[in-house]
N, C-alpha and C positions, 0 to 999 in steps of 0.2 A: 504494500500500500504506500502511496505517496501523499503526504500531508502537504497540501498546497499553501497553507496559511498558518504560520506559527511564529510568535514573537519571541525574540531573544530574552527580553525582560530580565536581565542579569546585571546586578549593580557593579560587580567587579569583574571586568574582562581584561585586566591589565597584563596578565601572565598566562602562559599555556596551562598552568595548574588551575588557575581560577576559571578559565574557560572550560577546562575538562570537568569541573564540578557540575556545570550546567549540562554538558553533554552526557555525563554519566547518569544524572538525574532523569533526563529525557529518555535515554537509551533503555533504562530499566523497565519503563512502561511500554515503550515502542516495541521492544523485542517481544514482550509478553503478548501484545496484541497484533503482531505481525506487520508493523509499520516499518518499511525499509528506508525511506528517505523522508526528510522533513525540510520544507522550504522555509528557511529562516529569514525573519524580518528584523532588521536592526532599528535603532532609534533614528529619528528624522534629522535632527540637527537644525539649529537656527541660522547657521551660516554655511557657506560652501565648504569652509575648512572643517567645521564640525561634521558635516555630512561625509566628507572624505574620510575622517577618522572612523566614523561609524561604519561606513562601507568596508573599510580595511578590517575592522573587527569581525564583521560577518565573513569576510574572505579568510581571515585566520581560522575561524571556526570550521569553515568548509575544508581548508587545507589540512588542518590538524585532525579532523574527523570526517574524512571523505566517504566513509561507509555509512554515514548517518545524515549529513546535511548537504542540501543545496542552499544557495543564498540569493535573496532579492536585493537589488540596489535601491538606494533612496536618492531622490533629488527633488527640488521644488520647482514647479512651473514659474514661480515668481522670480527666479534667478536668471531667467533669460538664457543666453548662450553659455554662461558659466555652468548652469544646471545641466544643460545638454552635454557639455564636455565631461562633467563628472559622471553622468550616466554612461556615456560611451566608455570612459576610462574603466569604470567598475565592471562593465561587461567584458571589454576587450583585454584588460590587463589582469583583473581579479577573477575572471571566470564566473561572474554572477549571472543569474539566469534571466533577468528582466528587471522591471521597475515596479516598485510599490509606491502608489500615490495615496495621500491621505486627504485632508480637507483644506489645503491651502487655498484652493479656488475650485469652482465647479468644473467637472470634467469637460463640459462643452464650451468652456471659456477658451478663446483663441490662444491664451497664454500656454495652454497644454499642447497646442499643435506641434511646436518644435520637438517636444519629447516624443509625441506620437510618431512623427516623421522619422526620428532616430530609431525608435523601436521597430518600425517597418523596415527600415534600411538594414538593421542588424538582425532582423527576423527573430525578435524576442518578444515575449508577451508583456503586457502591463496588467497588474492587478491593482484594483482600487478599493478603498473603503467606500461602501455604499450602504445607505439605509433608505427605506421609503416610509417616512413617518406619517403621522396624522396630517391631513390636508392643512397646509398653512403653518405647520409647526416646524420649528428649527431647534436644534440642540443649542443650549445657551453658550456652550464653549466651542461649538462647531458651526458657526453661522453660514459657512460655505460647504457644508456636508452635501455630497452629491446624492441624488436619488436616481431611480431607473430612467427618468426622463433625460437627465444629464448624460447617463450612459448611452442612451439612444443618440443624442446629439453628436458625441464623439465617434461612436461606432459608424454612424452613417457618413460622417465626413471622411473616415479612414476605413473603408471596407476591407483593406488588407491587414489591418491591425488586429492582433489576437488580444482581445480585451476581456479580463476576468472581473466580473461584478462580485465583489467580496461579500461573504457571509450572507447567504439567503436568509438565515435565521438571526441576523444581526439587529433585529428590531424593526418594527414597522410592518407594513402590509405586504407580506411575501406573495400573496395571491396576485396582487397587482403586478409585482415584479415578474412573475412567471408569464403572465399574459403580455405584458408590455415588451418583453425581450424575446418573445417566442420566434419572431420572424428574422432576427438578426443573427445570421449564421456565424459571424465572427465574434459573438459574445458568448462567454461561458459563465456559469454560476458555480461558486464553490459552496459546499454543503454546510459550512461552518456557521457558528453563531449560537448565542445562548437560548434562542427561541427554538424549541424542539417540538413543535406542534404535530399532532397526528395528521397525516396526509400531505405534509410539506414536500418531502422528496418525491412522493408519488405524483403530485401535481407538476412539479418541476420536470420530472421525467416525461410526463404526458405532453407537455407543451414545448420543451426544448429538446427532448430526446436524451437518453443516457449518455450519448457521446459528447454532450456539451455540459455535463455535470462533472465537477472535480471534487474529490474528497478533500476536506479541510476541517480544521478544528478551531482556528483562531485562538489556540492555546487552551481552549476548554476541552482538554484531551479526552476525559472519560465520556461526557455527554456527546462530544463530537463523534467519537467512535460508535457509541451506542445508537446514535441517530441513523447512521448508515446500516449498522447491523440489524436494527429493528424495523427498517422500512419495509413496507409490503411490496417488495420487488423480488425478482428471482435472484438466486445466488449468482447467476451469470451477469445480470445487470449490476448488482452491487460490486462484483469483482471488476467490471469494466470501469465503473465510476472510481473505484479505488486506485486505478492505474492510469486514468486518462491524462493526468498531469504530466506523465512522462513523455507524452507525444508533443508537449509544448516546450520541453527542455531543449535548448539549442545544442546542436551537435558539437559545438566548440566547448561545452562544459566538460571539464576534465574528468569528472567522476560519474558521468551519465551511465545508466544501466544498459547492458547489452540487450539485444533483442531476445536472446535466450533467457536472460535473467528476468526480463519482463514477463515472458510467457510462463516461466516457472512461478513467478510471483502471483500472476493472475490465477493460475491453477490452484495454488495454495490458498488464496483468498476465497476462491469459489468453494473449496472444501470447508473452509472456516465458516462461511456464511451458510452453507448447507447444514453443517453440524448444529448451528445455532437454531435451526428450525425444529430440532427434536424437542419433544415435550419436556418441560422442566420437572424433575422428580420431587423437588423440595416443595413444602407447603408455603404458599405465598398469599398474603392478604394485602390488597391495596387499601390503605387507610384513608385515602383522600379521593374517592371516586364519586361519580355523579350520574344521574339518570334524568332525562327530560330534554326540553328544547332549549338550545343556547341561542340567544337572539342575534348574534353577530356572524355566525357561520354555521354551515350544515355539518353535523357530526353524526356518527353512528352511535346514537345516544338513547335509543329505547332500551328497555330492560333486556329484550332479546338481543339487540345489537351488542350491548355491553357484555352479556354472557358469551356471545360468539367471540368477542375479542379476548375475553378472559380465557376461554378454551384454547384459542390460538396461542396465547402467551403463557399458558400454564398457571394462571392465577386461580386459586381455589375459592377465595371469598373476596368481596369488596364491601367496604364501609361506604355507603352511598347516602347522598341527600339529593334534593330536587333542584335542578337548574331553574325551573320555573319559579320556585319559591324565592329565589334570590332576586328575581326581577319583577315579580308581582308586587304591587304596593302593599297588599295584605298577603303575607307568606302562607297563611294557613291552607288556602285551596291547593297550593302546590304540594303541601305535605299530604293532603288527602289523595291527590292524584298519584303521588309516588306510592303510597301504601296500596292503592287499588291496582296500579300497574304491576307491582311485584307479585301481588296475589293472583291476578288474572293470568300472568305469564307463568306462574308456577315456579318462581325462582326464590322462594323463601329460604331455601337451604344455601343459596349462593350470596345473598345480600344481608348485610347488617344495616338496617335503615336508621338514619338520623333525622330528627326534625330540624327545620330551619325556623328559628324563632327570632323575632325582633323585640328586644326587651323594652323598647320605647313605644311600642304599638299598643293601643288599647286592648285589654283582655288577653294579653299574652299569657297570663297565668292559666286561663282556661284553655288556650290553645296548647300549652305544654301538657296540661292534664289529659286532654283528648289524645294527643300524640302518644303519650306514654301508656295510658291506661286503656285506650280503645283501639288505637292504630298499631300498637305493638312496636313503636319505635324505641330504640335502645340507647339514645343519646341525643345531643343537640349540636348543631353547628351555628356559629355566629358570624355574620358578615358586616362588621361595623362600617367599613368604607362604602359598601354598596347600599346599606340601609340608612346611611347618613346620620350616624350618631358617634359620639366620642367613645373611644375604647374604654375609658374609665367612667362612662356614664353610670350614675347610681343604679340604674336598672340592670346593668351587667352584673354587678355584685349580687343583687337580689336573685337574678336568674341562676347564677352559680350556686348560691345557697339552696335554692329550690331543687336544682339537679343533684346536689349532695344529699338532700333529703330523699330523693327518688333513687339514689345510688346509681346514677347514670353519668357518663362523662360528657364534657363540653369541649368542642373543638373550635378554636379561633382561626378563621381564614382571612388572610389579608387580601390577596388578589387571585382571581381565577386565571387570568391571562396577563402576559406582559403588557404594561400600561401603554407602551408605544404602539400597540395594535388597536387600542380602543377606538371606537367609532368617533369621527371628528366632532360630532354634536353631543358627545356624552363624556362626562368626567366623573370619576369617583371622588369621594370626600378627600380633602387634603391632597389632591392630585399632584400639585407642584412639590410637595414635601416627600412623598413616598418614593422608594426606589422603583426600578423597572418592574420588579416582581416581589417586593418585600416591604415590610413595615418600615416606617421612618424611625429615627432615633427617639423622637418624642412619643410616638405610638408604642414603641417597645417599653419606654419608661412607664407609660400609662398602664400597659399590660402587667408590668411588675407590680404596680400599686394594686391592681385588681386582684392578682393572685395572692398577694399578701393579705388582702382584706377577706378573702374567701379561701382559707387554707385547707378545707376538707374536700373541696370539689376535685375530681379527677379531670385533668385538662390535657388536651393535645394542641400544640401550636404549629400551624403551617406558616410558610413564608418567613421563617425566623432569620434566614440568611446568616449574618454574623452576630445576631443578637442572642443566640441560644446560650452561649457561655455566660453572658451577663444575667439572663433570666434565671439560669440554674444557680448562679452564685447568690443572687439577691433573694431568691424564694425557697431554695432547697438545700442550702449549704450553711453549715455552722463555721464561723471563722471570726478571728479577733480583728477589730478595727481600732487601732490605738489601744487604749485601756478598756474599751468597751467590747464585750463579747456579743456578737450577733448570733443568737442561737434560736431564733424564732423561725422555724422552718415549716413548710407545708406538710400536712399528713396525707393529703391527696397526691395522686400521681401527677408528674409534670413531664409530658412526653413531647417529642419534636419529630416532625416529618423530615427524615434524612434527605429526601430528594430536594428539599428547599434550602439546604445548608450549603455553605461555600466549600465545595469539594470537586475539584477538577483533576486532581492527582491523588493517588493513594496516600502520600505523605500528609495531605491535608485531612484525610480520613483519620489518620493517627491522632492528629490534634483534636478532632471532634470526639474521638473515643476517650481521650484523656480528660478533656474539659467538660464534656456533656455526659458521657457514659453510655455504654452499650444498652443498659436497661432503660434508657430514656429515649431510644431511637425507634422509629417505626418506618416501614417502607410505604411510600405513597406516590406512585408514578402518575396519579391523577387521570385515570381512564374516565372518559374517552377523549379528553382534551389533548393529551400529549402522546408522543411516540413512547411506548412503554419502555423499550430497552434503553433509550437515551437517559432514563432516570433509574431504572432498576440496576443499571451497571454500578451505581453508587453502592448499593447493597452488596453486589457481587465482588467489588473491589475493596470493600471495607477491610482494613488489615486486622482481622480478628479470626478466632477459630470458627469452625463450622457450627459448633454448638452455640457460640455467641451470635453468629450470623442468623441462625434459626430464630433467635429471640427477636432480632430486628425484622426478619421476614414476616413473622406472624405472631409469635408468642406474646410479645409485649402488648400489642394492640388487642389481641383476643382476651388477655387477662382483664381488660377493662370491662368486658361484657359477661364475665363469669357470674 
């Protein structure tokens, strides 16, 4: 496999030994997953001299580790002829494979033309950072971030240019990108990006063809690999995508793979992807799944559809709530619809149903009673950002206490999808403060306050990202602070959805295990919204024993419903 999009992101690259530390770190996971080459991207540099040094660093990495790295050159369109000269030098002298552009200016700005002309002349590709955000929205730190319309502008002016539109899952409306770039034969999409929606690569393959898709991770190594592995494509199609980048590597590159090596690699990748289609023998519970209609896109989200996906992926049970209840003004009809659909479909043995409750809505207490006592629901999900109330609203504590009395757990959900994909006319509460897919710092602090006020309720937190360690420390850990002993801890469980935590390499998983703990982690790939394997790989690669991994896969969450 060839990773077309990977950042160096290494603070000390001053010596061969320092550079080897990054190479060894990357190699350890690349070898295990069958990744042969990684196309390395260095830092940009604010001046031509800085850019030269950064390109030289990437060249040293490729020279010292030719069995692992290719290298992208950097140059800014704003430097005019000096930028073009540095681009040519990096390719012709350093053996770098092409040019990485960021957001110095839009791709269809005439300032990019000299670099495009040089790329065509040298027969090397250009890869560019691209996102297609909400209509009219710009990143505050990237005012000239290109979207797929800008990609079209450059590609149409230079039909001989091999142009890679970076990270299809890099935020924004990937469906638009697939259709907008479908007819441009010289444009490729790389598969990378933090958004790993179900159907993403399948739609890209349908509109662009698998020959114009390039495997990439954007350094999100585990979800990036899982996204390709879990796509509903044939092993042959996945293997093609895994090696398409090699066809764009210029022949002048010193360490290019031979034709025989590529064929051998494709065969090995095909076998790998074929093996991954075998049923998983372990017991798996998706702790963060859904049934119902999602307003912004078509999903396989009926009860029957979700069970079909579970069967395909080897998921034994799913803890589900209603999509409809999130978006109805009054959630209760959605809860009733969910209970009826599960019963009518005959899937009571596959689903653990949770009620969606808005604790600021009139008669929520009666709704909770009906859901638990009459509809057979086994817990509650809260969506403060969607139902437009503060995380620490007094009603939240009242609901937690009520659920403790019923002895059912409560799950806090921040966001269902990456906020960069939200419909242009709709925003969640505190939209500007929250992260792309996680709680803001202020919301995490409010969540800590709520958990401290209701210590007996069992709680699962989704979208915790980097906040899990703080929440555990402040609510479930005894420790001294100065001369004061903080020993008021929760008696209820405090669990976290692993798939929402910051883990792109196994070594980050080790940090999570140390600071959060195996007994506080649950698997939650969020069927049917997400590509299952892109997130289940977090559980598979968690650096723990199989016995501990079983706790994360199913035992921890099932213990809440005993």
